[in-house]
Residue, then its C-alpha position, 0 to 999 in steps of 0.5 A: m499474411t498469417g492465417t488466424v488460428s482458431r481458439p479451442t471451444l467449450e464444445a471441443v473440450a467436451a468432445r475430448a473429455g467425453v462429457s457434456r458442454a454443461t459439465v465442462s462449463r461447471v468445471v471451468n467456472g468452479g461449480d459444484g456437482v461434478r464427480e471427481p473423475l469427470v473433473e479430472r477428464v475435463r482438466q486434462a482435455v483443457e490442458e491438452l487443447g490449450y483451452v482458455p475460458n472466455q472471461a466475459a462469458r465466465s463473468l456472466v456465470t460466476r459474477r466475478h471478474d478476477a480483477v481488483a482495482v488498486v486506487i492510489a490517491e496521488p498523481e503519476t509524478r508522485v507514484f512513480a517517483d516514490p519507492f513506497f508505492a512500488l513496494q506496496l504494489r509488489g505485495i498486492s500483486k503477489e497476493l492477487t497473482a496467487h489467486d489468479s486475479q488481475l491488478v487494475l491501477l487507477l491514479t487520481e490527479g484531481r477532482d475530475d479523476h475522483v468521479r472517473v474512478a468512482r464511475y469505473l468502480a460502479g460499472g462492474h469492471v472489478d470485484g473489489a478495490l484496494v485504496f491507499s494514500l488518501h488525504l483527509d478532504d478526499p471525496l473518494p471514500g464516499l464515492i467508493h461507498g456509493a459505488g457499492v464495491p468491497t474495499v480495503f484501505g491502506g492506512r488508518p481512515g481519517w474521515g468521520e462517517g463510516v470509520r468503524e466499518a472500514v477495513y484497513v491495514d496500517c503500521d503503528n505510526r504513532g508507536g514507531a514515532r515514539q520509538a524513534v524519539r526515545h532512540l534519540l534521547g537514548l543517545g543523549r540528544t536533548r534538542i530533538a526536532h521533527i520534520t512532519g509528513a503531509l499533515d492531511q494524511t493520517s500517517a503524518v498526523d500519527r507520527l507527529d502525535g508520537y513525537r509529541d507523546v515523548m517531547a511534550d514540552a518541546d519548543p514548537a519551533l522544533v517542528a517543521q512541516g514537510d510533505f514526504t518528499p526529498a524537496g520537502g525535507e530540504r525546505a523543512m531542514r533549512e527552516l529548522l536550522e534558521r529557527r533553532p541552529d542548536v538542534d542536535a537531532v531530527f526525527v523525519a517522517n519518512d526516508l525520502s524526506a530524510l535524504g533531503a534533510l541530510r543534504v541540507l545538513r551537509e551544505h551547512g557543514r553539520r556532521v551526521p551523527e556527530d553534530v546532528a543525529v537523523i532518523g527516518f521512517d519506512d526502512m525503504l531499501p536500498i535507499a536507507e542503506q545507500a544514504d550518506p551516512p546510512l540511515t537509521t530508521v523505523r521499519q514498517e513492513i510495506e510489502e507485507m501491508g500490501r499483501l495483507m490488504a489483498r488478502l483481506l479483500i480476497r477473504g471478503l470476496g469469499d475466495g480466501a481458502g487458499a490465501e497464504g498466511p493468516v488473515p486477522e479478524s479485526s477490521g483494522v489491522v495495525l502491524p508493529t514497527t522496529v528501529v533499524r540502527r545504522a550510522s546516522a543515529 
C-alpha cells in the first residue's frame, strides 16, 4: 500500500514565508491590504511547497466558486452529434480557462431535467450560467431567473418577459440569410427554395424571415421545414422535389441539413450546382469543405460567440480586468456573417 502524502497547509506556507496565516489567506484569496514584498514572499512559498488552496474554504471567503455552468437545452444525442456545440464549447472553455474557472456541463432531456438544472443553479454551486439552444416554449429562462444566477444566453431570446434585460450573443441570422439568397439570385437562379431549421428556435425563424425578405413573392411550396439535422434536411429536400421538381437552388438553414439535402439530390440524379445550387449556414469545418461538392455557406463565428458569451459573464461577475479582447457594452451582441463560396453554389 502507498502511504498518504499530506498536503501543504496554510500554516506551512505562512511559516515558509515568515508571515501570519491571515496574510497568506488574504494573498491566496485575492484580498487587498498586503504590501507587494510580502505578496511575493507568499507566492514564492506557495510555489515551493506546491500549496493548492482548499476550494470549499476559499469559497467561504470570496463567495466565488470559480465554476460556470454551461446549460445546453438539448438531449445528449443531439449535443454530441452536432459539431456546432463542440465549437461553441471550445470557445467557452478557452475563455473560462484563461480566468481559472471550471466548466460544468448541464444537458436537458425533458421537463424533469429543467427542474434539476434550476435546482442545481440555485444551490450555489456556480458563479453564473451560459445557456444556449433554447426553444420558444422552454421554461429554463424563467427557472434560471428565479434561481438568481447571472446568465448570458447564446442566441436571440424569443420569450416575452425579460427580453430587454437579457444579455445574449448571436450572429446576424436574418442578414446572413439575405446574403445567401442574394448570392443565389446573382447566379441567375429564380426558383430558390428554403429548408428551415427547427422553427421553435429564434435562429431558424430569423433565417426564414431573411429568406422571405428577399423572396417576398415566392411560392409557399418552396419552403420546407427541417430541424437542423441531416435527416431533417433529407426529408425536406424530398418534399421540395415532390412539390416543386423545377427548383434550381436551395438555401438550407445549416450545414448539417445541407449534407442531407445534397444526398437526396444525388439520389435523384440532380447535379450540384449545375441543376440545383445549394448554400448552407454555419461554415463548420471540416464538414463544409469535405461535402460533395464542397459547400458554399454563410459563415458565423461559432467559437468566437462562445468566447464572447463567457467574456460577458466574467465581466458581469466583476472579473473582467484580464479578459482577452474587447467586451461590448450592449446587452445584445450580434456578430456579422459572410458568404464563403465553394463549389456547391
